[in-house]
N, C-alpha and C positions, 0 to 999 in steps of 0.2 A: 263511362267511367275508366279511370286508369285503375288496375287494379293497386288498393292500400299495399304503402311499399313496410315488409314485416321486417325487414333489416336494414341496416343499414349502407351503405357504401364499404365504408372501409367491415366492417360486418364479412362483406360477402371478400371483399380481399383478401382479411385475415385467412377465411376456411380454405381461399386460393391459392395463398403462401402456405398452406400447411399439407394440401396433397405437391405441391411442388416441391415442398422441402424432403415430402416420403420418397417420392414418384418421378420428381422433375414436373418444368415446364410446359412439356409435350402432353404428358396427363391433364393438366387443365380443360376441361370443359365444361357450358355453363350447366349441363346435368352433373352432371361431377360434385357441382359447389353446390348446386339445388343438393343431393342424397348427405352429403357434409352436414349443414343447414337443416334436413329433415324437414325442406321444402318442396316444394312445386318448383320451373323454372318462374314461374312467372313475374318472383320477385329479385330473383338476378335479371328479367329483360330489366325494367320499371329502371334501375340500379344502371345499367349498360346498355349499350343496344343491340353488342357485338360482342363472344367472348374479347377480339381483338384489345377493345377493349380496356376490359378485366385486365389482360394479358399484365397490357400495360401497367397498369396498376399493382397488381404483383412484381412489375420491375421497379418502382420508384418506394413501392414498400423495401425490396430487397436491397434497393443501394440505400436505404433509411435506415435500414440494418446493418450495415457493413460500415459505415457514416459513424453509427452509435458503437460500435467495438475500436472503432478510429478513437474516438472521445475520452473513451477507457484507457485508454495508454498512455501514459504518462512517461515518463521513463530521462524526459527531460532532455531528449533528444527525439525533437519529433520524424526527423529524417528517419530510425531508426522505427518511431510508432507506426509510421506509415509500414513497412514493410511488414513487421509482429501482429498489425490489427487483418493483415492479407492472408498471413497463416491460420492465427485464430480461425477468420471467416471461415477459409477453404476448411479445417478439422469441425467448425460449426455446424458446417453448411455441406455436405462434402457435394450432394447432387445439384444445390442450388447453383455451388460456384461451377462445378463440369460447368453447367446449362449459362451462365452467363462466359468463361469463357474459352469453354471450348468449341463451343458450337454460333454460326455465326448469329444473329443479331443485331438489328440497328441502337439497338437502345447500353450496348454497350462497347461503343464504337469511341474515336480519340475524342474525348468533351472540354476542348479550350477551359471552359468556367472550372471546372473537376480539377484539369491539370494549373490554372491557377491559382488555383484556392490549395492546390502540395504545394505549388511554389512557394507560397507565403508562409506557407506552414516549415518548408524548406529555412528559410530567411531565416525562422528563430533558435534554426540548430546552428550551439557555437561550433560545429564540426566544417560548418558550408558557407560561416562567414567572409561576405568579400568580393565573393563568386559572383559572378554577372548572371542574369535570367535565361541565358541563352546556356549559358554551360551546367543551370538547375537544370533546365529541360531535358541537355544531355545526361547526364549523371542520372536524373529520376528515369528519361528510356534503359538506360542501360540496368538500375536497378530495376524497374518493373517487367525486364524479359528474366532477370535470375532469381526471381520471389516470382510469377509467374509461375516461372521453372518451380520450385521449389515448394509452389502452395499448391501445384498441379501433383508431386509427387506423395503430401500430407495428403490432399483429399482420394488419392484414389489409393492407400496405403504401400508407395511404393518403397517407402523408406524402410531402414531394420527396424524392426518393433521394438527396439529395444533406446529408436533415439527420438528424444525427446523434443518437446514442441521449442524448451528451453536451449537444445543440441543446433536445433532450425532455428534461434533469432539470433547464437551465436555463426554463425555461421554464413549464415546472414550479415551483420553487423560486421565480418571479416572480407566478406565478398565488398562492401560499401566503402569501407577503408579504402582497401586495391584502388575501385572506379577514384574515391577523390584525392589519392593520391595521386597517382595516373592525373588528372585533370587540372592538382594545382602544379603536377612537377610542367605540366606542360603552360600553364599561365607563366609558370617563373620563364622557360628556356625562350619565351616574345622577348 
């Protein structure tokens, strides 16, 4: 007879997420999660066949948290909100941010569905009106490059101590306006 489930999958993922939030994804083991829950490893294995399956759940939770932070932004400029959410996630979850962005992992690879969702949000931004999907994808890639850079700096405390989140967002907005102006200029020259 299988052991009785003592914890739900979500409870186990939450415990593993907490470990990852503080110590990084590499610190997650079945034993560490069981200790965090005050349990033996048996209930963990009832819900997850292996640690890789649990890690997948942690990554999914991380992306859900990231999406929630994005949904909380509401400047009226969705493109700006995408960047602001990245900075806020990096500052709130620096260890997880570094694990996702600075380590090779399949979960963080380019995702067409996620790109499509971001392009859809960008279409609602008045500053991006009239640009094609290809132009928006190029702008998104350029801004992701800048946004990841400033977010890495925020997550690693590489910015001046007195540099506020608002200043980071203003810097990102300035770069975005430059990228958008350049894209519009190219279109006008065509």
